[in-house]
Kinemage of the C-alpha trace (Angstrom):
@kinemage 1
@onewidth
@group {chain A} dominant
@subgroup {mainchain}
@vectorlist {calphas} color= white
{ca met a 1} P -27.523 -3.243 -19.874
{ca ala a 2} L -24.186 -1.638 -20.624
{ca gly a 3} L -22.137 -4.830 -20.513
{ca trp a 4} L -20.218 -7.287 -18.385
{ca ile a 5} L -16.994 -7.140 -16.384
{ca leu a 6} L -14.977 -10.168 -15.290
{ca gln a 7} L -12.145 -9.620 -12.805
{ca ser a 8} L -9.442 -12.267 -12.461
{ca asn a 9} L -8.118 -13.439 -9.117
{ca asp a 10} L -4.562 -14.140 -10.305
{ca asp a 11} L -1.348 -12.409 -9.160
{ca thr a 12} L -2.021 -9.413 -11.394
{ca pro a 13} L -5.815 -8.971 -11.414
{ca arg a 14} L -7.146 -8.043 -14.838
{ca leu a 15} L -10.509 -6.825 -16.032
{ca leu a 16} L -12.235 -8.334 -19.047
{ca arg a 17} L -14.996 -6.195 -20.521
{ca leu a 18} L -17.707 -7.321 -22.908
{ca thr a 19} L -20.284 -5.059 -24.497
{ca pro a 20} L -23.663 -6.374 -25.705
{ca gly a 21} L -23.416 -8.135 -29.041
{ca thr a 22} L -19.763 -9.183 -28.634
{ca ser a 23} L -18.083 -12.554 -28.361
{ca arg a 24} L -14.540 -13.092 -26.999
{ca thr a 25} L -12.322 -16.095 -26.300
{ca ile a 26} L -10.100 -16.793 -23.294
{ca gly a 27} L -6.950 -18.898 -23.678
{ca arg a 28} L -3.167 -18.965 -23.465
{ca ala a 29} L -2.513 -18.770 -27.234
{ca ala a 30} L -1.942 -15.523 -29.096
{ca gln a 31} L -5.125 -16.044 -31.148
{ca ala a 32} L -7.312 -15.798 -27.994
{ca asp a 33} L -8.958 -12.425 -27.443
{ca phe a 34} L -8.029 -12.473 -23.742
{ca val a 35} L -4.646 -14.173 -23.279
{ca phe a 36} L -3.832 -15.808 -19.926
{ca asp a 37} L -0.547 -17.692 -19.701
{ca ala a 38} L -1.544 -19.570 -16.555
{ca pro a 39} L -1.488 -23.208 -15.370
{ca leu a 40} L -4.211 -25.455 -16.811
{ca val a 41} L -5.498 -22.847 -19.300
{ca ser a 42} L -5.892 -24.343 -22.787
{ca arg a 43} L -4.819 -22.544 -25.959
{ca leu a 44} L -8.438 -21.635 -26.687
{ca his a 45} L -10.248 -22.454 -23.458
{ca cys a 46} L -13.713 -20.898 -23.634
{ca arg a 47} L -15.858 -18.333 -25.415
{ca leu a 48} L -17.902 -15.609 -23.731
{ca thr a 49} L -20.807 -14.075 -25.618
{ca ala a 50} L -22.642 -10.992 -24.367
{ca asp a 51} L -25.811 -11.293 -26.400
{ca val a 52} L -28.098 -8.398 -27.229
{ca ser a 53} L -30.771 -9.669 -24.806
{ca gly a 54} L -28.412 -8.928 -21.890
{ca gln a 55} L -27.242 -12.478 -21.155
{ca leu a 56} L -23.602 -13.517 -20.781
{ca val a 57} L -23.145 -17.022 -22.194
{ca met a 58} L -20.045 -19.174 -21.583
{ca glu a 59} L -19.097 -22.057 -23.883
{ca asp a 60} L -16.137 -24.358 -23.200
{ca leu a 61} L -14.130 -24.898 -26.405
{ca gly a 62} L -13.022 -28.466 -25.678
{ca ser a 63} L -10.438 -27.405 -23.110
{ca thr a 64} L -8.300 -30.108 -21.534
{ca asn a 65} L -9.124 -29.151 -17.938
{ca gly a 66} L -12.662 -27.863 -18.395
{ca thr a 67} L -14.440 -24.710 -17.331
{ca thr a 68} L -16.430 -24.200 -14.132
{ca val a 69} L -19.297 -21.941 -13.117
{ca asn a 70} L -19.507 -21.476 -9.360
{ca gly a 71} L -17.207 -24.473 -8.904
{ca ile a 72} L -19.283 -26.855 -11.053
{ca ala a 73} L -17.980 -28.177 -14.383
{ca ala a 74} L -19.944 -26.728 -17.279
{ca ala a 75} L -19.678 -27.093 -21.052
{ca arg a 76} L -22.081 -24.172 -21.544
{ca gly a 77} L -23.970 -21.863 -19.245
{ca val a 78} L -25.479 -18.461 -18.652
{ca leu a 79} L -23.450 -16.335 -16.237
{ca arg a 80} L -25.026 -13.878 -13.834
{ca ala a 81} L -23.646 -11.067 -11.689
{ca gly a 82} L -22.034 -12.627 -8.616
{ca asp a 83} L -21.043 -15.863 -10.384
{ca thr a 84} L -17.488 -17.186 -10.493
{ca leu a 85} L -16.039 -18.476 -13.770
{ca gly a 86} L -13.124 -20.915 -13.482
{ca val a 87} L -10.652 -21.203 -16.362
{ca gly a 88} L -7.736 -23.440 -15.415
{ca arg a 89} L -6.485 -22.088 -12.098
{ca val a 90} L -7.754 -18.583 -12.830
{ca glu a 91} L -11.111 -17.566 -11.407
{ca phe a 92} L -13.116 -14.577 -12.551
{ca ser a 93} L -15.753 -12.682 -10.587
{ca val a 94} L -18.642 -11.721 -12.850
{ca ser a 95} L -20.389 -8.372 -12.561
{ca thr a 96} L -22.385 -6.005 -14.746
{ca gly a 97} L -20.842 -2.777 -15.902
{ca thr a 98} L -22.548 0.568 -16.119
{ca gln a 99} L -19.764 1.998 -18.271
{ca val a 100} L -18.030 -0.484 -20.518
{ca pro a 101} L -15.810 1.112 -23.173
């Protein structure tokens, strides 16, 4: 697998790309890898890990408002193509990427 793409549903849709073997954080603070200054997003909200086996794993980092997978609160979970990841009021559509830089 070449990687994962998450597309946000906010006012200015953004693409987050993860290649196998990488781990990135989402949050509103400058130290987050993917910064989203949006309502209900914690400073360091969650971590996404694209492991070498091809899985995309989400781990909530103790966020105030929690993280959801397909609308269900989750502290940790494996994401699949077609899933929706909720971070604060921002939702991301999850898909696989054939060309992830």
